[in-house]
Each structure stands twice: as C-alpha cells, then as structure tokens.
C-alpha atoms as one frame of an Amber mdcrd trajectory, in Angstrom:
protein
 204.175  56.835 152.108 200.768  58.471 150.606 198.669  55.367 149.340 195.701
  57.682 148.058 195.080  61.584 147.780 192.276  63.753 147.237 192.537  66.844
 145.249 190.110  69.914 145.282 188.795  72.665 147.507 189.741  73.811 150.952
 187.866  76.563 152.523 186.664  78.276 155.830 182.689  77.700 156.509 179.950
  78.021 159.151 177.034  76.161 159.034 173.469  76.808 160.729 171.946  73.286
 161.180 168.272  72.332 160.262 167.214  72.804 163.910 168.660  76.349 164.019
 172.156  75.165 166.074 174.959  77.336 165.065 178.267  75.779 164.303 181.868
  76.879 164.597 183.715  78.630 162.026 185.813  75.899 160.882 187.781  73.959
 158.085 185.742  72.853 155.060 186.063  72.001 151.321 185.387  68.915 149.326
 189.189  67.631 149.291 189.137  67.948 153.223 186.031  65.904 153.580 186.990
  63.400 151.057 190.435  63.051 152.469 188.709  62.538 156.205 186.357  59.776
 154.583 189.543  58.081 153.232 191.561  58.170 156.616 188.782  56.373 158.455
 190.056  53.144 156.580 193.928  53.524 155.975 196.913  55.378 156.565 198.905
  57.319 154.035 196.123  59.703 152.804 197.361  62.808 151.592 195.347  66.184
 150.373 196.188  68.239 147.354 194.802  71.871 147.174 195.617  75.455 147.049
 194.841  78.044 149.822 195.225  81.763 150.199 198.026  83.460 152.047 195.898
  84.095 155.152 194.465  80.568 155.759 194.184  79.897 159.227 197.124  77.657
 160.364 195.356  76.051 163.111 192.976  74.239 160.854 195.955  72.971 158.601
 197.727  71.804 161.872 194.909  70.179 163.229 194.205  68.183 160.039 197.634
  66.879 160.004 197.349  65.947 163.652 194.589  63.471 162.243 197.041  61.781
 160.445 196.358  63.287 156.916 199.548  64.621 154.846 199.047  68.196 154.005
 202.586  68.492 152.349 200.761  69.166 148.826 198.573  71.953 150.279 199.994
  75.200 148.472 199.791  78.818 149.904 199.108  81.452 147.353 200.000  85.147
 147.892 196.394  86.406 147.390 194.199  86.393 150.465 190.326  85.480 150.869
 188.251  87.754 153.533 185.153  86.123 153.217 184.242  82.818 154.633 181.245
  80.704 153.372 177.972  80.128 155.353 175.281  77.075 154.586 172.093  77.346
 156.349 170.025  74.119 156.216 166.542  74.073 156.102 164.093  71.446 157.795
 163.103  69.967 154.271 166.972  69.075 153.726 167.523  71.934 151.186 169.993
  74.860 152.043 170.904  78.262 151.447 174.393  78.785 150.009 176.614  81.242
 148.288 176.326  83.132 151.329 179.549  85.133 152.807 180.745  86.872 155.842
 184.080  88.376 156.874 186.329  85.613 158.553 187.275  88.029 161.187 183.786
  89.069 162.154 182.400  87.562 165.390 179.661  85.029 164.920 175.982  86.058
 165.849 176.121  83.611 168.755 178.132  81.117 170.677 178.548  78.034 168.681
 176.025  75.317 169.612 173.582  77.886 170.415 170.101  77.120 168.920 168.909
  80.144 166.981 165.248  80.846 166.650 163.475  80.601 163.217 163.360  84.440
 163.113 167.121  84.891 163.912 167.950  82.311 161.159 165.552  84.255 158.751
 167.267  87.627 159.725 170.687  86.073 159.413 170.105  84.672 156.043 168.605
  87.981 155.158 171.710  89.944 156.039 174.013  87.367 154.358 171.949  87.815
 151.074 172.071  91.510 151.096 176.129  91.747 151.331 178.479  92.161 148.659
 181.482  89.898 148.946 183.493  91.961 146.307 184.999  88.972 145.124 187.055
  88.140 148.003 185.556  84.843 148.376 186.851  81.059 148.321 184.708  80.378
 145.066 186.798  83.233 143.333 189.998  82.022 144.700 189.450  78.696 143.584
 188.617  80.112 139.970 191.654  81.781 139.743 193.631  78.956 141.464 192.512
  75.726 140.513 194.266  72.404 141.389 196.651  71.199 138.646 198.415  68.215
 137.810 201.652  69.819 138.556 200.484  70.186 142.294 201.041  66.804 142.959
 204.098  65.483 144.355 206.082  63.241 142.140 206.399  60.587 144.963 202.497
  60.796 145.212 202.303  59.295 141.454 202.908  56.023 142.815 199.792  56.244
 144.777 196.985  53.639 144.488 194.083  56.005 144.055 193.096  59.496 143.809
 189.674  61.490 144.345 189.127  64.574 142.180 186.734  66.493 143.857 185.089
  69.445 141.662 187.668  71.739 140.081 187.842  73.729 137.035 186.753  71.028
 134.272 189.671  71.441 132.247 192.189  70.756 135.042 189.990  67.959 136.487
 190.065  66.080 133.304 193.587  66.646 132.570 194.375  65.120 136.250 191.904
  62.271 135.503 193.648  61.204 132.136 197.236  61.620 133.531 196.701  60.028
 136.740 194.637  57.028 135.472 197.310  56.511 132.627 199.738  55.878 135.437
 197.638  53.083 136.508 196.216  55.112 139.527 192.379  54.483 140.500 190.773
  57.677 139.910 187.332  58.511 141.581 185.573  61.766 140.103 182.967  63.849
 141.620 181.317  66.097 139.008 180.114  68.487 141.979 178.938  71.973 140.295
 180.540  70.625 137.018 178.059  68.171 136.137 176.175  70.362 133.442 179.503
  71.026 131.799 180.758  67.338 132.010 177.650  66.218 130.374 179.131  67.477
 127.107 182.028  65.232 127.601 180.514  62.461 129.626 181.996  59.746 127.296
 185.544  61.265 128.043 184.988  61.083 131.925 183.568  57.504 131.978 186.869
  56.272 130.134 189.249  58.235 132.303 188.245  57.354 135.895 187.621  53.925
 137.698 184.517  55.612 139.247 182.039  58.384 138.712 180.107  59.582 141.929
 177.172  61.939 141.018 174.826  63.216 143.449 170.943  62.836 142.686 170.938
  66.570 141.684 173.929  65.907 139.555 172.344  62.907 137.872 169.609  65.097
 136.872 171.975  67.458 135.174 173.515  64.605 133.322 170.460  62.691 132.194
 167.456  65.070 132.436 164.197  63.735 133.038 165.466  60.229 134.120 165.175
  58.453 137.653 168.555  57.605 139.030 168.462  54.157 138.048 167.700  54.950
 134.455 170.192  57.920 134.564 172.920  55.465 135.681 171.960  53.156 132.810
 172.193  55.841 130.389 175.473  56.966 131.646 176.678  53.188 131.465 176.577
  53.585 127.705 179.152  56.123 127.731 181.962  54.049 129.140 182.771  51.494
 131.643 183.634  53.183 134.963 181.883  52.154 137.975 178.656  54.215 138.667
 177.758  55.135 142.107 174.957  57.716 142.827 174.921  59.474 146.243 171.201
  59.843 147.405 171.530  61.620 150.507 169.534  60.424 153.290 168.070  57.750
 151.013 171.520  56.205 150.583 173.255  55.132 147.597 172.751  53.296 144.202
 175.293  51.101 142.455 175.089  50.009 138.893 176.821  46.529 138.518 177.672
  45.439 135.190 175.605  46.216 132.160 172.200  47.008 134.234 171.594  45.479
 137.605 171.614  48.119 140.296 171.947  47.568 143.947 170.575  50.103 146.288
 172.068  50.666 149.751 170.490  52.563 152.594 172.217  55.217 154.786 173.617
  54.408 158.036 171.198  55.082 161.000 172.886  57.857 163.123 171.849  61.073
 164.711 172.539  63.646 161.828 173.567  67.082 162.834 175.361  68.822 159.900
 175.196  67.119 156.395 178.051  69.281 154.989 180.761  67.209 153.290 178.912
  63.959 153.634 179.160  63.302 149.912 182.738  64.134 149.929 183.302  61.793
 152.906 181.290  59.250 151.037 183.853  59.819 148.196 186.762  59.234 150.122
 185.240  55.946 151.715 184.648  54.627 148.393 188.046  55.222 147.082 189.820
  53.516 150.341 187.643  50.731 149.614 188.369  50.228 145.963 192.291  50.445
 147.060 192.067  48.111 149.912 189.582  45.677 148.514 188.763  46.185 144.905
 185.042  45.325 145.730 182.943  47.950 144.565 179.858  47.097 146.729 182.050
  47.052 149.851 183.478  50.108 149.014 180.262  51.635 148.606 179.476  50.312
 152.080 182.824  51.855 153.227 181.710  55.174 151.901 178.321  54.858 153.542
 180.107  54.530 156.617 182.244  57.412 156.257 179.420  59.659 155.442 177.499
  58.577 158.769 180.484  59.688 160.772 180.538  63.244 158.815 177.077  63.864
 159.484 177.589  63.565 163.281 179.244  66.698 164.176 180.062  70.230 162.801
 183.105  70.323 160.588 185.564  67.542 159.471 187.650  67.004 162.510 185.198
  64.294 164.319 185.326  62.327 161.091 189.039  62.971 160.753 189.753  61.918
 164.431 187.610  58.799 164.502 189.296  55.662 165.394 189.576  53.201 162.828
 188.165  50.506 165.130 185.183  52.454 165.448 184.754  52.633 161.786 185.245
  48.799 161.309 182.731  48.505 164.098 180.133  50.355 162.435 181.025  48.862
 159.137 180.267  45.292 160.547 176.856  46.756 162.044 175.932  48.112 158.799
 176.540  45.005 156.789 174.628  42.933 159.520 171.362  45.471 158.401 171.547
  44.449 154.940 169.967  41.416 153.055 171.594  38.281 154.510 172.690  37.017
 151.230 174.066  40.610 150.555 175.868  40.780 153.624 177.433  37.292 153.271
 178.733  38.136 149.887 180.466  41.044 151.569 182.175  39.316 154.477 184.821
  37.817 152.306 186.572  41.053 151.031 185.897  42.463 154.287 188.116  39.749
 156.118 190.736  40.327 153.574 190.930  44.178 153.995 194.333  45.026 155.725
 194.762  48.994 156.596 198.304  48.818 157.155
C-alpha cells in the first residue's frame, strides 16, 4: 500500500563537487530525491513521473530495490539524448543547464578529483555545446506530470509531494489531491516567479509550502526570509517552511513566530537533491506525526543523508534505524526546551 507519493522530474545527471571530485552518471530528479527522503522514515512510498523511452532501466530497478514503488513511472515514446551536468563552486553556487550526450564517456573515472583547470575546461566545453533540444528539461516541458498519472489506488494515500512541474499541472494536482483529504506539500522550484501571481491559491491548496531562500526572494522581493514568510502567511493558512541550505531551515508557526533549525553536521560531498530530500522527509513527518516542527527535523535529517554521497541511492538505501539514530542526535543538539517538546511526538511515530 502506498502511504505517500512524490510527483515530478526523473532525470540522469552527473556532478562535479566543489572540490573537483567527479561523480558518476546516475539517476536524479526532484521526484527521485524527495521519494528517497521520505523512504527513510516509512514504507509505502511511491513515485509518479514520466521518462523517455531510452531511460536506463538499471536506475529504475535500483530505486525499486530500495523499496520505492515505481509502478506509476510512465514511459513515453520520445527519447532524451542529453544528460544534465551540475558543477559546484567553492562558494556554494553551481553551473547548471549544462548537457552532454548520455552515451559519451565521462572525462575521467568517477571519484577522481579534477584540477581547477580541468573543471574550467569541462565547463567551457559544456557551455559551448548545442543540445538541439534533446534534454530532460525540454522533455519535461513536453511531458509534464498530470493528475491522471496518479494510480486510482494511490488517491487513498496520506500525503503527496508536488515537486516543480508545469504550473497549471502542479496546481491542478494540488487542488484535486487536497480535495480528497491528502496532505499536499509543494516545492515551487523554478516556478517561484510564476507562482507569485497565484500565491494565495497555492496557500489554500496545500498543507505545506516549501520554498528555498532563492525562491523566497522571487516570491517576496527585498524581504529577509522571516519577513518573506510572514508576507506569505497573509496569503493563506499553509505551513511555511523555508530551506536555507547549509544554514538549515526556518519554520513559521502560527501567525508570526518563527523557529530556526540548523542543518545536521555531516561531511557534505554533493548537495544535489538535498532540498528535495528535505521535502520528502517533511512530508513523511507530517504523515507520521502531524507535528510540523518534528517534520522539519526529519526533513533536515533526510537532507543530511542526501549530501553524503553522489546520487540518490545512498539515501534511498540507508537503514531506517540509522535515520532514527541521527534524528535523535539532532534533537539532542537543539535547545533543551525545543528538544523536550519534540520527544513526545517522536515516541508516537510508527513507521509501519
């Protein structure tokens, strides 16, 4: 039985870490990382998405082996020839919208640390290429995830996370799923500027709205994160939780009080998908406990596993006991009054 599901993009990507370490070509996408972030906490996690006809079967099989239901992943007849690349810099920024043929060998063995000159040459080469439209981004625009893609049986799920998608489809899904009593969480992603025009509609259609710091700037220009969340609160009742990267997250409780949570202390290698994993952990927390603050802590722990390795399979394959242990340690690191408050809902959490 699917207890919650995520909907959005499923891609193939390759990462160069900030220290120059080359990652493998692997599965990626916001729906994948958010599903992996949720699976840390409970069984019965499904993923809804559309993939090209030539998508590598080995990635789907590996995700399924980690316990994620892929039966709602739909194959289209179109093919995608270009995989995506993300090149991170020491300041935390990244070069993206870069592409290279998926059948082309990587410039070095995965795990090798490229020199700054090698990274610069790689970035220059990728930027100079023409992808001719055969990219995952173009595919997603032509084949958005739709409400009709959700299996009928999954409409009894307790929660759904809607990652960035075409706005019209994302909002159609949000209204329809929440209308069935499903707790819907929504990540604006690259749609933040478009959603600013209908933010009141968004805030009424979802249980939780999860923008990043950059997306907050698009939604509330010129406002600091706390003020931006308070401005959004005027638009509707949804839980507001801002993802602040390495700085942690910011939760708006009630009408104006905010709670800042730090990130979990781990050795971070690849930040790709951390925000999506956070969203999955938050949704799992809401489904399991109904406590927004504990859900935010669970999202924090999900993100911490996502950044420890390249690709989604490290977090997707992490034992639930390891997640619970890290969550307990994270709660111990918080202010004692806050930690004590969260122990009660944690004790009631049943992943079965």
